[in-house]
C-alpha positions as CSV (number, residue, x, y, z in Angstrom):
1,X,-19.6,28.2,9.8
2,X,-21.2,25.8,11.8
3,X,-20.4,25.1,16.0
4,X,-19.9,21.8,16.2
5,X,-18.7,19.6,19.1
6,X,-17.1,15.8,19.2
7,X,-19.4,14.5,22.2
8,X,-19.3,10.9,24.1
9,X,-17.7,10.6,27.7
10,X,-16.3,8.1,29.3
11,X,-17.7,5.5,31.1
12,X,-17.0,6.9,34.9
13,X,-18.7,10.0,35.4
14,X,-16.1,12.2,36.7
15,X,-18.5,16.1,38.0
16,X,-14.9,18.0,36.8
17,X,-15.1,16.6,33.5
18,X,-17.4,19.7,32.7
19,X,-15.4,22.7,33.9
20,X,-13.5,23.3,31.2
21,X,-15.5,24.4,27.8
22,X,-13.2,21.9,25.5
23,X,-14.4,19.0,27.5
24,X,-18.8,19.8,28.4
25,X,-20.8,18.1,25.9
26,X,-22.9,21.0,26.1
27,X,-21.7,24.7,24.2
28,X,-24.2,27.7,23.8
29,X,-26.8,26.2,25.9
30,X,-24.8,25.0,28.5
31,X,-25.1,25.8,32.3
32,X,-21.5,26.4,32.6
33,X,-20.9,29.7,31.9
34,X,-17.2,29.9,31.4
35,X,-18.7,27.0,28.5
36,X,-21.6,29.2,26.9
37,X,-18.6,32.3,26.7
38,X,-15.9,30.5,25.3
39,X,-19.2,29.5,22.3
40,X,-20.5,32.8,22.5
41,X,-16.7,34.9,21.8
42,X,-16.5,32.2,19.1
43,X,-19.6,32.9,17.4
44,X,-18.9,36.5,18.0
45,X,-15.3,35.7,16.1
46,X,-17.1,33.9,13.3
47,X,-19.8,37.4,13.0
48,X,-16.8,39.2,12.2
49,X,-14.5,37.1,9.8
50,X,-18.1,36.6,8.3
51,X,-17.9,40.3,7.4
52,X,-14.4,40.4,6.2
53,X,-15.2,37.8,3.6
54,X,-18.4,39.4,2.5
55,X,-16.3,42.7,2.0
56,X,-13.2,41.4,0.0
57,X,-15.4,38.9,-2.0
58,X,-18.1,41.7,-2.5
59,X,-20.9,39.7,-2.1
60,X,-23.1,38.5,0.7
61,X,-21.8,35.6,3.0
62,X,-24.0,33.1,4.8
63,X,-22.9,32.1,8.7
64,X,-24.5,29.7,10.0
65,X,-25.4,29.1,13.6
66,X,-25.7,25.2,14.5
67,X,-25.0,23.2,17.7
68,X,-25.9,19.3,18.7
69,X,-26.8,20.2,22.5
70,X,-28.9,18.2,23.6
71,X,-29.0,14.6,25.8
72,X,-28.9,10.8,25.4
73,X,-31.9,10.2,27.6
74,X,-34.8,11.9,28.8
75,X,-33.9,15.4,30.5
76,X,-35.4,17.0,33.5
77,X,-35.4,20.3,32.4
78,X,-36.5,21.1,29.0
79,X,-37.0,24.8,28.6
80,X,-33.6,25.7,30.8
81,X,-31.3,24.4,27.9
82,X,-33.2,26.6,25.5
83,X,-33.6,29.3,27.4
84,X,-29.6,29.6,27.3
85,X,-29.3,28.6,23.8
86,X,-31.7,31.6,22.9
87,X,-29.5,34.4,25.3
88,X,-26.4,33.0,23.8
89,X,-27.6,33.5,20.4
90,X,-28.6,36.6,21.4
91,X,-25.1,37.6,22.4
92,X,-24.0,36.2,19.0
93,X,-25.8,38.6,17.4
94,X,-25.3,41.9,19.0
95,X,-21.7,41.6,17.3
96,X,-22.4,44.5,15.4
97,X,-22.3,43.7,11.2
98,X,-24.5,44.6,8.2
99,X,-27.4,42.3,7.8
100,X,-27.2,42.6,3.7
101,X,-23.6,41.7,3.8
102,X,-23.5,39.3,6.4
103,X,-26.7,36.3,6.9
104,X,-26.6,34.7,10.1
105,X,-28.3,31.4,9.9
106,X,-30.1,29.7,12.6
107,X,-30.4,25.8,11.7
108,X,-32.4,23.3,13.5
109,X,-31.7,19.1,14.1
110,X,-34.6,16.7,15.3
111,X,-31.6,14.5,16.7
112,X,-28.4,13.2,16.7
113,X,-25.9,9.9,18.1
114,X,-25.5,11.1,22.1
115,X,-28.4,13.3,21.7
116,X,-31.2,10.8,20.9
117,X,-33.8,12.0,23.6
118,X,-33.4,15.6,23.2
119,X,-32.0,18.1,20.8
120,X,-31.8,21.8,21.8
121,X,-32.0,23.6,18.8
122,X,-34.9,21.8,17.3
123,X,-37.3,22.9,14.7
124,X,-40.0,24.6,16.7
125,X,-37.2,26.9,18.2
126,X,-35.4,27.2,15.3
127,X,-38.1,29.2,13.9
128,X,-39.2,30.7,16.5
129,X,-35.9,32.5,16.9
130,X,-35.5,33.4,13.2
131,X,-39.4,35.0,13.0
132,X,-39.2,36.5,16.1
133,X,-35.4,38.3,15.0
134,X,-35.9,38.6,11.0
135,X,-34.3,42.1,11.1
136,X,-30.9,40.2,12.0
137,X,-30.8,36.3,11.0
138,X,-32.7,33.8,8.5
139,X,-34.1,30.5,9.3
140,X,-31.8,27.2,7.7
141,X,-33.1,24.4,6.8
142,X,-31.3,21.0,6.2
143,X,-33.2,18.4,4.4
144,X,-31.5,15.7,6.9
145,X,-32.7,17.2,10.0
146,X,-36.3,16.1,10.1
147,X,-38.2,13.5,10.7
148,X,-38.1,10.8,7.7
149,X,-41.7,11.4,6.8
150,X,-40.7,15.2,6.6
151,X,-39.9,16.4,3.7
152,X,-38.2,20.3,3.0
153,X,-39.9,20.7,-0.6
154,X,-43.0,21.3,1.3
155,X,-41.3,23.4,4.0
156,X,-39.9,26.1,1.4
157,X,-43.0,27.3,0.2
158,X,-44.5,27.8,4.1
159,X,-41.3,29.3,5.0
160,X,-41.4,32.1,2.3
161,X,-44.9,33.1,2.9
162,X,-43.9,34.6,6.2
163,X,-40.1,35.2,5.9
164,X,-38.1,37.3,3.0
165,X,-35.3,35.3,2.7
166,X,-34.0,31.6,3.9
167,X,-31.0,29.3,3.3
168,X,-30.9,25.7,2.4
169,X,-28.3,22.6,2.9
170,X,-29.6,20.2,0.3
171,X,-28.1,17.0,1.5
172,X,-28.9,13.5,1.1
173,X,-29.9,11.4,4.2
174,X,-29.8,7.5,4.5
175,X,-30.7,6.9,8.0
176,X,-31.6,10.6,9.1
177,X,-29.0,12.8,9.0
178,X,-25.7,11.3,7.5
179,X,-25.3,13.6,4.5
180,X,-24.6,11.5,1.2
181,X,-23.8,12.7,-2.2
182,X,-27.0,14.5,-3.6
183,X,-28.5,12.3,-6.4
184,X,-31.1,14.0,-8.8
185,X,-33.5,11.7,-6.8
186,X,-37.4,12.5,-6.6
187,X,-36.3,15.1,-2.9
188,X,-33.5,17.1,-4.2
189,X,-36.3,17.5,-7.3
190,X,-38.8,18.7,-5.5
191,X,-36.5,21.0,-3.2
192,X,-35.8,22.4,-6.8
193,X,-38.9,23.1,-7.9
194,X,-40.0,24.9,-5.1
195,X,-37.5,27.1,-5.4
196,X,-38.1,28.4,-8.5
197,X,-41.6,28.3,-7.9
198,X,-41.5,30.6,-5.2
199,X,-39.2,33.2,-7.1
200,X,-36.2,31.6,-5.4
201,X,-33.8,32.2,-7.4
202,X,-33.9,35.4,-6.9
203,X,-32.5,35.9,-3.6
204,X,-35.2,34.7,-1.5
205,X,-33.2,31.6,-1.1
206,X,-29.6,30.6,-0.5
207,X,-28.0,26.9,-1.4
208,X,-25.6,25.0,-0.1
209,X,-25.2,21.3,-0.4
210,X,-24.5,19.2,3.0
211,X,-22.4,15.7,2.1
212,X,-19.2,13.5,2.4
213,X,-18.1,10.6,2.4
214,X,-14.5,9.4,3.0
215,X,-15.3,6.6,0.9
216,X,-15.4,7.6,-2.7
217,X,-12.9,10.1,-4.8
218,X,-14.0,13.6,-2.9
219,X,-13.2,15.8,-6.0
220,X,-15.9,13.3,-7.6
221,X,-18.6,13.9,-4.8
222,X,-18.4,17.5,-5.0
223,X,-18.9,16.9,-9.0
224,X,-21.7,14.8,-8.7
225,X,-23.2,16.9,-5.7
226,X,-23.1,20.1,-7.6
227,X,-24.6,18.7,-11.2
228,X,-27.0,16.9,-9.9
229,X,-28.3,20.1,-8.2
230,X,-27.8,22.4,-11.0
231,X,-29.7,19.7,-12.8
232,X,-32.8,19.3,-10.3
233,X,-32.7,23.6,-10.8
234,X,-32.8,23.7,-15.1
235,X,-35.3,20.8,-14.5
236,X,-37.6,23.0,-12.4
237,X,-37.2,26.2,-14.7
238,X,-38.3,23.6,-18.0
239,X,-41.6,23.2,-16.1
240,X,-44.3,25.0,-17.1
241,X,-45.1,26.1,-13.9
242,X,-47.6,28.5,-14.6
243,X,-49.6,26.2,-16.5
244,X,-49.6,23.4,-14.2
245,X,-51.0,25.8,-11.5
246,X,-54.0,27.3,-13.4
247,X,-54.6,23.3,-13.7
248,X,-55.0,23.2,-9.9
249,X,-56.5,26.2,-9.8
250,X,-59.4,25.1,-12.0
251,X,-59.7,22.1,-10.4
252,X,-59.1,19.9,-13.3
253,X,-56.1,17.2,-11.3
254,X,-57.1,14.9,-14.0
255,X,-55.2,17.1,-16.3
256,X,-53.1,18.2,-14.0
257,X,-51.8,14.7,-13.2
258,X,-51.7,13.8,-17.4
259,X,-49.5,16.3,-17.7
260,X,-46.9,16.0,-14.3
261,X,-46.6,12.5,-15.9
262,X,-45.7,13.2,-19.6
263,X,-43.2,15.6,-18.5
264,X,-41.1,12.6,-17.3
265,X,-40.5,11.5,-20.9
266,X,-39.5,14.7,-22.3
267,X,-35.5,15.1,-23.4
268,X,-34.4,16.4,-20.6
269,X,-30.7,15.0,-20.8
270,X,-30.5,16.6,-24.1
271,X,-31.3,20.2,-22.6
272,X,-29.0,19.6,-20.3
273,X,-26.0,18.5,-22.6
274,X,-26.1,21.9,-23.9
275,X,-26.3,23.6,-21.4
276,X,-22.9,22.5,-20.3
277,X,-21.9,23.3,-24.0
278,X,-22.9,26.8,-23.5
279,X,-21.3,27.0,-20.5
280,X,-17.9,25.1,-21.5
281,X,-17.6,22.5,-19.0
282,X,-17.5,18.5,-19.9
283,X,-20.5,16.7,-20.3
284,X,-21.7,13.5,-18.6
285,X,-19.2,11.1,-19.3
286,X,-16.6,13.3,-20.1
287,X,-15.6,15.3,-16.5
288,X,-15.0,11.6,-14.6
289,X,-11.7,10.4,-16.5
290,X,-10.0,14.6,-15.6
291,X,-10.9,13.4,-12.0
292,X,-9.3,10.1,-12.2
293,X,-6.6,11.8,-14.3
294,X,-6.2,14.3,-11.1
295,X,-6.6,11.6,-8.4
296,X,-3.3,9.6,-10.1
297,X,-1.0,12.4,-10.6
298,X,-2.0,14.5,-7.7
299,X,-4.0,13.2,-5.2
300,X,-2.0,9.7,-5.0
301,X,1.4,11.8,-4.2
302,X,0.3,13.5,-1.3
303,X,1.5,12.2,2.4
């Protein structure tokens, strides 16, 4: 569950525009007490909903806190909004919950449309908050929420060195955070490798996919994304990580490079097909016809 607000003001600025929480372009960091109170109560309600889901489903429920709060141009006060944001999250997390069942996350972002100059919930803010409150929340990283030269795959082992648990939004950013359907690409494979190498599949890493594209069939988009992440995790599980790590520790970087490159030609596709067959699901080249039939028989008839 995420906080999100559409933003964008008209050409004429009207001071009364900010007098109602539904019109305020800020949320948990707003200087308007009414606005903050509205979203704080919303966050508390999300805690209660998450508790209900966890109880009913018999498994932990991850509840994400993210806002697009920020400013389009250079702000006069960078700290004030962050102090209010911190206080607001403190109030949300004061709602009673069982941390073994409800996993509140703090997610950062580098910038957004309408908040190009300043984002309240920056990476430094989110990580600092999570580090200071490890008994009641965990950090969440979205690989579309960083500078283009940053990669989340490298951040996973860094955070797991200190945090017992983290969460991920795996997506495919094009032109920053545009959330395209996840591919079986280099960064997805590297993210999966670090999850496996760091023992993340034993519960230390909570994985979610974050993507949308209204130009393609939604069911196909979901299937492609999920299967690609599964492929990446399978690829990582098939990697001789201990042997490669030993070569690194021995300083034999030539052998390490040779082994890493030779692995790229190994018959991964056959292992994936065998996995699909064992799981009782269609192989690649088989599932899309079923989606097309569903689109024709069901989706096309909806108004």
